[in-house]
Short mmCIF file of the C-alpha atoms (twelve columns), coordinates in Angstrom:
data_MODEL
# 
_entry.id   MODEL 
# 
loop_
_atom_site.group_PDB 
_atom_site.id 
_atom_site.type_symbol 
_atom_site.label_atom_id 
_atom_site.label_alt_id 
_atom_site.label_comp_id 
_atom_site.label_asym_id 
_atom_site.label_seq_id 
_atom_site.Cartn_x 
_atom_site.Cartn_y 
_atom_site.Cartn_z 
_atom_site.pdbx_PDB_model_num 
ATOM 1   C CA . MET A 1   -27.874 9.918   -20.595 1 
ATOM 2   C CA . TRP A 2   -25.180 9.893   -18.381 1 
ATOM 3   C CA . PRO A 3   -23.157 13.384  -18.448 1 
ATOM 4   C CA . TYR A 4   -19.627 13.620  -18.524 1 
ATOM 5   C CA . ILE A 5   -17.454 13.563  -15.108 1 
ATOM 6   C CA . GLY A 6   -16.829 17.610  -15.426 1 
ATOM 7   C CA . GLU A 7   -20.612 17.705  -15.185 1 
ATOM 8   C CA . HIS A 8   -20.369 15.676  -12.309 1 
ATOM 9   C CA . TYR A 9   -17.807 17.795  -10.398 1 
ATOM 10  C CA . THR A 10  -19.938 20.687  -11.315 1 
ATOM 11  C CA . ILE A 11  -23.181 19.188  -9.265  1 
ATOM 12  C CA . LEU A 12  -20.427 18.833  -6.729  1 
ATOM 13  C CA . GLY A 13  -19.083 22.247  -6.860  1 
ATOM 14  C CA . LEU A 14  -22.464 24.355  -7.227  1 
ATOM 15  C CA . ILE A 15  -23.535 22.815  -3.420  1 
ATOM 16  C CA . LYS A 16  -19.987 23.136  -1.791  1 
ATOM 17  C CA . LYS A 17  -19.567 26.960  -3.107  1 
ATOM 18  C CA . PHE A 18  -22.625 28.074  -1.333  1 
ATOM 19  C CA . HIS A 19  -22.837 28.871  2.343   1 
ATOM 20  C CA . PHE A 20  -24.609 26.518  4.725   1 
ATOM 21  C CA . PRO A 21  -25.948 27.429  7.628   1 
ATOM 22  C CA . GLN A 22  -24.968 26.405  11.020  1 
ATOM 23  C CA . SER A 23  -28.314 27.094  12.716  1 
ATOM 24  C CA . ALA A 24  -31.972 26.043  11.970  1 
ATOM 25  C CA . ILE A 25  -33.287 25.260  9.073   1 
ATOM 26  C CA . SER A 26  -37.104 25.249  7.488   1 
ATOM 27  C CA . CYS A 27  -38.640 21.940  7.275   1 
ATOM 28  C CA . GLU A 28  -38.485 22.620  3.412   1 
ATOM 29  C CA . GLN A 29  -34.731 23.516  3.335   1 
ATOM 30  C CA . GLN A 30  -34.124 20.025  4.941   1 
ATOM 31  C CA . ARG A 31  -36.046 18.035  3.040   1 
ATOM 32  C CA . MET A 32  -34.563 19.586  -0.294  1 
ATOM 33  C CA . LEU A 33  -30.918 19.366  1.248   1 
ATOM 34  C CA . LYS A 34  -31.606 15.697  2.034   1 
ATOM 35  C CA . PHE A 35  -33.059 15.462  -1.879  1 
ATOM 36  C CA . SER A 36  -29.153 17.209  -3.030  1 
ATOM 37  C CA . GLN A 37  -27.547 15.212  -0.414  1 
ATOM 38  C CA . LYS A 38  -28.414 11.913  -2.616  1 
ATOM 39  C CA . LEU A 39  -27.725 13.520  -5.530  1 
ATOM 40  C CA . TRP A 40  -24.406 14.463  -4.061  1 
ATOM 41  C CA . GLN A 41  -23.585 10.610  -3.426  1 
ATOM 42  C CA . SER A 42  -24.581 9.283   -6.573  1 
ATOM 43  C CA . ALA A 43  -22.234 12.086  -8.394  1 
ATOM 44  C CA . ARG A 44  -18.973 10.677  -6.128  1 
ATOM 45  C CA . ILE A 45  -19.469 6.886   -7.850  1 
ATOM 46  C CA . GLY A 46  -20.639 8.767   -11.782 1 
ATOM 47  C CA . GLU A 47  -24.261 8.074   -11.656 1 
ATOM 48  C CA . VAL A 48  -26.350 11.699  -11.857 1 
ATOM 49  C CA . LEU A 49  -28.937 11.847  -14.831 1 
ATOM 50  C CA . ASP A 50  -29.383 14.574  -17.154 1 
ATOM 51  C CA . GLY A 51  -31.101 17.404  -15.752 1 
ATOM 52  C CA . ASN A 52  -30.206 17.312  -11.883 1 
ATOM 53  C CA . VAL A 53  -27.991 20.317  -11.994 1 
ATOM 54  C CA . SER A 54  -30.755 22.547  -12.152 1 
ATOM 55  C CA . SER A 55  -32.317 20.548  -9.113  1 
ATOM 56  C CA . ILE A 56  -29.206 21.371  -7.160  1 
ATOM 57  C CA . ASN A 57  -29.228 25.182  -8.171  1 
ATOM 58  C CA . SER A 58  -32.380 25.684  -6.653  1 
ATOM 59  C CA . THR A 59  -31.984 24.248  -3.386  1 
ATOM 60  C CA . CYS A 60  -29.019 25.917  -3.597  1 
ATOM 61  C CA . SER A 61  -30.639 29.108  -4.047  1 
ATOM 62  C CA . LEU A 62  -32.627 28.873  -0.820  1 
ATOM 63  C CA . PHE A 63  -29.086 29.186  1.169   1 
ATOM 64  C CA . LYS A 64  -27.447 31.804  -0.747  1 
ATOM 65  C CA . SER A 65  -28.722 34.643  1.671   1 
ATOM 66  C CA . HIS A 66  -28.044 32.988  4.857   1 
ATOM 67  C CA . PRO A 67  -24.814 33.513  6.550   1 
ATOM 68  C CA . GLY A 68  -22.576 30.398  6.815   1 
ATOM 69  C CA . ARG A 69  -19.627 28.986  6.548   1 
ATOM 70  C CA . ASP A 70  -16.995 29.735  3.310   1 
ATOM 71  C CA . TYR A 71  -15.299 26.593  2.111   1 
ATOM 72  C CA . SER A 72  -13.603 28.195  -0.985  1 
ATOM 73  C CA . THR A 73  -10.261 29.539  -0.829  1 
ATOM 74  C CA . ASN A 74  -9.104  32.531  -2.288  1 
ATOM 75  C CA . SER A 75  -5.135  31.688  -1.616  1 
ATOM 76  C CA . ILE A 76  -2.641  30.076  -3.900  1 
ATOM 77  C CA . PRO A 77  -2.777  26.740  -4.197  1 
ATOM 78  C CA . LYS A 78  -0.554  24.475  -2.543  1 
ATOM 79  C CA . LYS A 79  1.195   21.269  -3.767  1 
ATOM 80  C CA . THR A 80  2.302   18.007  -2.233  1 
ATOM 81  C CA . CYS A 81  5.450   16.724  -3.035  1 
ATOM 82  C CA . LEU A 82  4.057   14.315  -5.728  1 
ATOM 83  C CA . TYR A 83  2.573   16.952  -8.006  1 
ATOM 84  C CA . ASP A 84  5.055   16.707  -10.592 1 
ATOM 85  C CA . PHE A 85  4.308   13.119  -10.627 1 
ATOM 86  C CA . HIS A 86  0.842   13.486  -11.127 1 
ATOM 87  C CA . VAL A 87  1.028   15.682  -13.953 1 
ATOM 88  C CA . GLU A 88  3.568   13.208  -15.779 1 
ATOM 89  C CA . HIS A 89  0.946   10.121  -15.030 1 
ATOM 90  C CA . HIS A 90  -1.914  12.213  -16.508 1 
ATOM 91  C CA . GLY A 91  -3.635  12.866  -13.826 1 
ATOM 92  C CA . LYS A 92  -6.682  15.168  -13.673 1 
ATOM 93  C CA . VAL A 93  -5.663  17.993  -11.557 1 
ATOM 94  C CA . VAL A 94  -8.009  20.116  -9.725  1 
ATOM 95  C CA . ASN A 95  -7.894  22.951  -6.809  1 
ATOM 96  C CA . PHE A 96  -9.089  20.948  -3.855  1 
ATOM 97  C CA . ALA A 97  -9.773  22.630  -0.841  1 
ATOM 98  C CA . GLY A 98  -6.573  24.999  -1.839  1 
ATOM 99  C CA . TRP A 99  -4.936  21.888  -2.951  1 
ATOM 100 C CA . LEU A 100 -3.293  20.793  -6.623  1 
ATOM 101 C CA . LEU A 101 -4.315  17.344  -6.251  1 
ATOM 102 C CA . PRO A 102 -5.499  14.544  -9.598  1 
ATOM 103 C CA . VAL A 103 -9.319  13.713  -9.117  1 
ATOM 104 C CA . GLN A 104 -8.703  10.960  -11.447 1 
ATOM 105 C CA . TYR A 105 -6.449  9.285   -13.869 1 
ATOM 106 C CA . LYS A 106 -7.245  7.696   -16.993 1 
ATOM 107 C CA . ASP A 107 -9.753  4.929   -15.837 1 
ATOM 108 C CA . ALA A 108 -13.372 6.735   -14.791 1 
ATOM 109 C CA . ILE A 109 -13.917 7.938   -11.270 1 
ATOM 110 C CA . ALA A 110 -16.583 4.242   -10.996 1 
ATOM 111 C CA . VAL A 111 -14.061 2.066   -12.634 1 
ATOM 112 C CA . SER A 112 -11.056 3.419   -10.123 1 
ATOM 113 C CA . HIS A 113 -13.691 2.739   -7.223  1 
ATOM 114 C CA . HIS A 114 -14.522 -0.853  -8.686  1 
ATOM 115 C CA . HIS A 115 -10.520 -1.537  -9.020  1 
ATOM 116 C CA . THR A 116 -9.937  -0.251  -5.375  1 
ATOM 117 C CA . ARG A 117 -12.844 -2.724  -4.062  1 
ATOM 118 C CA . THR A 118 -11.377 -6.044  -6.370  1 
ATOM 119 C CA . TYR A 119 -7.568  -5.172  -6.321  1 
ATOM 120 C CA . ALA A 120 -5.852  -2.005  -4.530  1 
ATOM 121 C CA . SER A 121 -5.665  1.406   -5.184  1 
ATOM 122 C CA . LEU A 122 -2.806  4.078   -4.223  1 
ATOM 123 C CA . PHE A 123 -3.314  7.773   -3.263  1 
ATOM 124 C CA . ASP A 124 -1.828  10.518  -2.503  1 
ATOM 125 C CA . VAL A 125 -2.796  11.907  0.997   1 
ATOM 126 C CA . GLY A 126 0.322   14.146  0.869   1 
ATOM 127 C CA . HIS A 127 -1.884  17.379  1.590   1 
ATOM 128 C CA . MET A 128 -3.168  16.111  5.207   1 
ATOM 129 C CA . LEU A 129 -0.983  17.597  8.713   1 
ATOM 130 C CA . GLN A 130 0.998   15.482  9.636   1 
ATOM 131 C CA . THR A 131 2.701   16.718  13.009  1 
ATOM 132 C CA . ARG A 132 5.397   15.034  15.793  1 
ATOM 133 C CA . VAL A 133 4.206   15.898  19.557  1 
ATOM 134 C CA . TRP A 134 6.874   14.865  21.938  1 
ATOM 135 C CA . GLY A 135 8.234   15.521  25.449  1 
ATOM 136 C CA . LYS A 136 7.714   14.267  29.035  1 
ATOM 137 C CA . ASP A 137 4.001   15.705  29.454  1 
ATOM 138 C CA . ALA A 138 2.966   14.657  25.633  1 
ATOM 139 C CA . GLY A 139 0.520   12.118  26.145  1 
ATOM 140 C CA . GLU A 140 -1.462  14.653  28.968  1 
ATOM 141 C CA . PHE A 141 -1.160  17.650  25.946  1 
ATOM 142 C CA . LEU A 142 -2.809  15.376  23.433  1 
ATOM 143 C CA . GLU A 143 -5.330  13.848  25.745  1 
ATOM 144 C CA . SER A 144 -6.657  17.501  26.783  1 
ATOM 145 C CA . LEU A 145 -7.557  18.089  23.278  1 
ATOM 146 C CA . THR A 146 -8.933  14.661  21.879  1 
ATOM 147 C CA . THR A 147 -10.721 11.589  23.301  1 
ATOM 148 C CA . ALA A 148 -8.100  9.154   22.989  1 
ATOM 149 C CA . ASP A 149 -6.443  7.337   25.926  1 
ATOM 150 C CA . LEU A 150 -2.949  7.580   25.561  1 
ATOM 151 C CA . LYS A 151 -1.762  6.710   28.508  1 
ATOM 152 C CA . ASN A 152 -2.983  2.997   28.254  1 
ATOM 153 C CA . MET A 153 -1.656  2.423   24.439  1 
ATOM 154 C CA . LYS A 154 1.204   0.348   23.660  1 
ATOM 155 C CA . SER A 155 3.981   1.602   21.554  1 
ATOM 156 C CA . GLY A 156 3.272   1.217   17.664  1 
ATOM 157 C CA . GLY A 157 -0.314  1.344   18.722  1 
ATOM 158 C CA . ALA A 158 -2.855  4.099   16.712  1 
ATOM 159 C CA . SER A 159 -5.982  5.229   17.726  1 
ATOM 160 C CA . LEU A 160 -8.817  7.145   15.555  1 
ATOM 161 C CA . THR A 161 -9.787  9.925   17.528  1 
ATOM 162 C CA . VAL A 162 -11.407 13.816  17.576  1 
ATOM 163 C CA . PHE A 163 -10.148 16.848  18.679  1 
ATOM 164 C CA . THR A 164 -12.866 18.692  20.514  1 
ATOM 165 C CA . ASN A 165 -13.438 22.078  21.828  1 
ATOM 166 C CA . ASP A 166 -14.593 23.455  25.555  1 
ATOM 167 C CA . THR A 167 -18.122 22.149  25.308  1 
ATOM 168 C CA . GLY A 168 -17.348 18.584  24.385  1 
ATOM 169 C CA . GLY A 169 -18.129 19.379  20.369  1 
ATOM 170 C CA . ILE A 170 -15.876 17.763  17.446  1 
ATOM 171 C CA . LEU A 171 -13.360 19.778  15.421  1 
ATOM 172 C CA . ASP A 172 -11.977 17.082  13.904  1 
ATOM 173 C CA . ASP A 173 -10.861 13.481  12.854  1 
ATOM 174 C CA . LEU A 174 -7.572  12.651  13.438  1 
ATOM 175 C CA . ILE A 175 -5.223  9.158   13.850  1 
ATOM 176 C CA . ILE A 176 -2.763  9.576   16.770  1 
ATOM 177 C CA . THR A 177 0.231   6.730   16.782  1 
ATOM 178 C CA . LYS A 178 2.076   6.582   19.723  1 
ATOM 179 C CA . ASP A 179 6.070   5.974   19.276  1 
ATOM 180 C CA . GLY A 180 7.792   5.042   22.285  1 
ATOM 181 C CA . GLN A 181 7.511   6.686   25.752  1 
ATOM 182 C CA . ASP A 182 6.459   10.423  25.205  1 
ATOM 183 C CA . ARG A 183 6.837   9.999   21.736  1 
ATOM 184 C CA . TYR A 184 3.708   10.472  18.891  1 
ATOM 185 C CA . PHE A 185 2.335   11.060  15.279  1 
ATOM 186 C CA . VAL A 186 -0.795  12.334  13.994  1 
ATOM 187 C CA . VAL A 187 -2.302  12.770  11.327  1 
ATOM 188 C CA . SER A 188 -5.241  15.039  10.101  1 
ATOM 189 C CA . ASN A 189 -7.217  17.018  7.610   1 
ATOM 190 C CA . ALA A 190 -6.348  19.212  5.198   1 
ATOM 191 C CA . GLY A 191 -9.216  20.893  5.392   1 
ATOM 192 C CA . ARG A 192 -9.080  21.759  9.049   1 
ATOM 193 C CA . ARG A 193 -5.239  22.743  8.969   1 
ATOM 194 C CA . SER A 194 -5.825  26.157  10.331  1 
ATOM 195 C CA . GLU A 195 -8.229  25.146  13.236  1 
ATOM 196 C CA . ASP A 196 -5.624  22.232  14.239  1 
ATOM 197 C CA . THR A 197 -2.661  24.450  14.411  1 
ATOM 198 C CA . GLU A 198 -4.607  27.344  16.062  1 
ATOM 199 C CA . LEU A 199 -6.265  24.581  18.715  1 
ATOM 200 C CA . LEU A 200 -2.694  23.205  19.014  1 
ATOM 201 C CA . ASN A 201 -0.421  26.404  19.089  1 
ATOM 202 C CA . GLN A 202 -2.806  27.909  21.793  1 
ATOM 203 C CA . ARG A 203 -3.205  24.629  24.018  1 
ATOM 204 C CA . LEU A 204 0.770   24.193  23.903  1 
ATOM 205 C CA . ASP A 205 0.769   28.237  25.023  1 
ATOM 206 C CA . GLU A 206 -1.200  27.341  27.871  1 
ATOM 207 C CA . PHE A 207 1.204   23.748  28.851  1 
ATOM 208 C CA . ASN A 208 4.269   25.993  28.659  1 
ATOM 209 C CA . LYS A 209 3.159   28.605  30.927  1 
ATOM 210 C CA . ARG A 210 2.283   25.706  33.142  1 
ATOM 211 C CA . GLY A 211 5.874   24.542  32.927  1 
ATOM 212 C CA . LYS A 212 4.981   21.335  30.946  1 
ATOM 213 C CA . LYS A 213 7.253   20.095  28.911  1 
ATOM 214 C CA . VAL A 214 5.680   19.280  25.161  1 
ATOM 215 C CA . GLN A 215 6.900   20.239  21.674  1 
ATOM 216 C CA . LEU A 216 5.428   19.821  18.438  1 
ATOM 217 C CA . GLU A 217 6.727   19.772  14.827  1 
ATOM 218 C CA . TYR A 218 4.379   20.628  11.818  1 
ATOM 219 C CA . LEU A 219 5.702   18.427  8.715   1 
ATOM 220 C CA . ASP A 220 6.052   20.388  5.338   1 
ATOM 221 C CA . PRO A 221 3.773   19.005  2.743   1 
ATOM 222 C CA . LEU A 222 6.699   19.207  0.757   1 
ATOM 223 C CA . ASP A 223 9.573   17.827  2.885   1 
ATOM 224 C CA . GLN A 224 6.804   14.674  4.143   1 
ATOM 225 C CA . GLY A 225 4.671   12.532  1.817   1 
ATOM 226 C CA . LEU A 226 1.924   10.466  2.794   1 
ATOM 227 C CA . LEU A 227 0.959   7.618   0.597   1 
ATOM 228 C CA . ALA A 228 -2.658  5.275   1.093   1 
ATOM 229 C CA . LEU A 229 -2.463  1.665   -0.570  1 
ATOM 230 C CA . GLN A 230 -6.331  0.551   0.128   1 
ATOM 231 C CA . GLY A 231 -7.923  -2.613  -1.533  1 
ATOM 232 C CA . PRO A 232 -8.175  -6.329  -0.696  1 
ATOM 233 C CA . ILE A 233 -4.375  -7.265  -2.269  1 
ATOM 234 C CA . ALA A 234 -2.893  -4.259  -0.195  1 
ATOM 235 C CA . ALA A 235 -1.211  -6.126  1.929   1 
ATOM 236 C CA . ARG A 236 0.259   -8.941  -0.470  1 
ATOM 237 C CA . ALA A 237 1.082   -5.855  -2.739  1 
ATOM 238 C CA . LEU A 238 3.307   -4.124  0.319   1 
ATOM 239 C CA . GLN A 239 4.672   -7.451  1.645   1 
ATOM 240 C CA . ALA A 240 6.502   -7.902  -1.573  1 
ATOM 241 C CA . LEU A 241 8.547   -4.653  -0.910  1 
ATOM 242 C CA . VAL A 242 9.448   -5.061  2.737   1 
ATOM 243 C CA . LYS A 243 11.099  -7.321  5.060   1 
ATOM 244 C CA . ILE A 244 8.844   -7.338  7.787   1 
ATOM 245 C CA . ASP A 245 5.932   -9.419  7.989   1 
ATOM 246 C CA . LEU A 246 2.284   -7.628  7.591   1 
ATOM 247 C CA . THR A 247 0.597   -10.342 8.993   1 
ATOM 248 C CA . LYS A 248 1.639   -9.347  12.592  1 
ATOM 249 C CA . LEU A 249 1.048   -5.737  11.814  1 
ATOM 250 C CA . PHE A 250 -2.263  -5.522  12.437  1 
ATOM 251 C CA . PHE A 251 -5.487  -2.976  12.134  1 
ATOM 252 C CA . MET A 252 -4.524  0.503   13.941  1 
ATOM 253 C CA . ASN A 253 -0.956  -0.370  14.132  1 
ATOM 254 C CA . SER A 254 2.100   0.997   13.156  1 
ATOM 255 C CA . VAL A 255 6.147   0.565   12.740  1 
ATOM 256 C CA . GLU A 256 9.129   2.330   11.095  1 
ATOM 257 C CA . THR A 257 11.384  0.539   8.650   1 
ATOM 258 C CA . LYS A 258 12.540  0.959   5.067   1 
ATOM 259 C CA . ILE A 259 11.197  0.306   1.798   1 
ATOM 260 C CA . SER A 260 14.410  -0.859  -0.202  1 
ATOM 261 C CA . ASN A 261 16.709  2.626   0.720   1 
ATOM 262 C CA . CYS A 262 13.275  4.515   2.105   1 
ATOM 263 C CA . ASN A 263 12.645  5.332   5.352   1 
ATOM 264 C CA . VAL A 264 8.738   4.728   6.257   1 
ATOM 265 C CA . ARG A 265 6.404   4.577   8.351   1 
ATOM 266 C CA . ILE A 266 3.596   2.413   7.676   1 
ATOM 267 C CA . THR A 267 0.346   2.380   9.996   1 
ATOM 268 C CA . ARG A 268 -2.211  -0.414  8.985   1 
ATOM 269 C CA . CYS A 269 -5.331  1.893   8.341   1 
ATOM 270 C CA . GLY A 270 -7.798  3.640   6.019   1 
ATOM 271 C CA . TYR A 271 -10.821 4.986   5.488   1 
ATOM 272 C CA . THR A 272 -12.261 2.784   2.550   1 
ATOM 273 C CA . GLY A 273 -13.566 -0.197  4.354   1 
ATOM 274 C CA . GLU A 274 -11.159 -2.126  2.610   1 
ATOM 275 C CA . ASP A 275 -7.171  -3.503  4.021   1 
ATOM 276 C CA . GLY A 276 -4.513  -0.605  3.782   1 
ATOM 277 C CA . PHE A 277 -2.054  1.645   4.904   1 
ATOM 278 C CA . GLU A 278 -1.060  4.671   5.066   1 
ATOM 279 C CA . ILE A 279 2.819   5.345   4.373   1 
ATOM 280 C CA . SER A 280 4.464   8.301   5.486   1 
ATOM 281 C CA . VAL A 281 7.940   8.836   3.372   1 
ATOM 282 C CA . ARG A 282 10.396  11.734  3.235   1 
ATOM 283 C CA . GLY A 283 9.098   14.315  0.128   1 
ATOM 284 C CA . LYS A 284 12.651  13.078  -1.852  1 
ATOM 285 C CA . ASP A 285 12.041  9.603   -1.766  1 
ATOM 286 C CA . ALA A 286 8.305   9.988   -2.095  1 
ATOM 287 C CA . ARG A 287 8.294   9.640   -6.082  1 
ATOM 288 C CA . VAL A 288 10.480  6.459   -5.831  1 
ATOM 289 C CA . LEU A 289 8.162   4.704   -3.323  1 
ATOM 290 C CA . ALA A 290 5.283   5.675   -5.348  1 
ATOM 291 C CA . GLU A 291 6.494   4.047   -7.992  1 
ATOM 292 C CA . MET A 292 7.805   0.771   -6.505  1 
ATOM 293 C CA . ILE A 293 4.387   0.311   -5.357  1 
ATOM 294 C CA . LEU A 294 2.792   0.801   -9.067  1 
ATOM 295 C CA . ALA A 295 4.978   -1.479  -9.926  1 
ATOM 296 C CA . VAL A 296 3.533   -4.607  -8.468  1 
ATOM 297 C CA . ASP A 297 0.244   -6.152  -10.395 1 
ATOM 298 C CA . ASP A 298 -2.821  -4.764  -9.847  1 
ATOM 299 C CA . VAL A 299 -2.385  -1.752  -7.886  1 
ATOM 300 C CA . ARG A 300 -3.401  1.321   -9.808  1 
ATOM 301 C CA . LEU A 301 -3.013  5.375   -9.024  1 
ATOM 302 C CA . ALA A 302 -6.701  6.705   -8.103  1 
ATOM 303 C CA . GLY A 303 -7.732  10.273  -7.290  1 
ATOM 304 C CA . LEU A 304 -10.227 12.548  -4.901  1 
ATOM 305 C CA . GLY A 305 -12.852 10.880  -6.968  1 
ATOM 306 C CA . PRO A 306 -13.207 7.573   -6.069  1 
ATOM 307 C CA . ARG A 307 -11.107 8.355   -2.597  1 
ATOM 308 C CA . ASP A 308 -14.542 10.258  -1.794  1 
ATOM 309 C CA . SER A 309 -16.835 7.579   -3.024  1 
ATOM 310 C CA . LEU A 310 -15.078 4.567   -1.286  1 
ATOM 311 C CA . ARG A 311 -15.898 6.014   2.251   1 
# 
């Protein structure tokens, strides 16, 4: 007997709410953690057998007293520009890392997962941090923080890269798009927003003190939306709405264009393993754009559940 979806997320929540250690752990803790990781992975696609909640609880108890990082937040949850759209489309909204986002819609997570693998699904990823960086030294600025080779990147090109600390440790993954001479567009993770902005602001201050020319702007998620269209028919679905030839927009390349009267940035990228696009759009146009994409045959809305399991 399979438990209800609520129990799946109870299992995920049991793990996420505890403070997991950043230092060394015992062999027994490591063994139990690996076992729990398997349960976590199966929970993400709705394949958790009854009785495993107690196993997760036992594992988490090993770490209860161990100091570590707290991934929860007590702040008032934030909304993307599509919050009302999700509610009206009967999305099951949850608090995800301080953001009110749909975990699923009418379809079960497993159904939505397989629909994305077969056709295409539309995701709201507007909680991610979108940043514009420009100025004569913008490339040098971003190269000082990441592993990307921006000097040799062509205009319209994009690179999956990482923010690093001074010892080479990874702080976050991100995608940098080159808009043209000395202009860049950055998308990084919502869960690392405070760490990323702190890193960027600190380095910006250092550059400014050295007389370097760099400016940046963090886009407000209510003013700028971000949609991800993912699946094997994603290109066919989007081609019905744009005048540009998407067969010439290769993976990790970006273009600014229009969909109807909406100004958009389309980047061919994604984390699902399928073909897909991320579309940055003004917040006031995001709802109209989402409805246009959904009107295309075989495109459905998808939430956090399948977004997680598809990775």
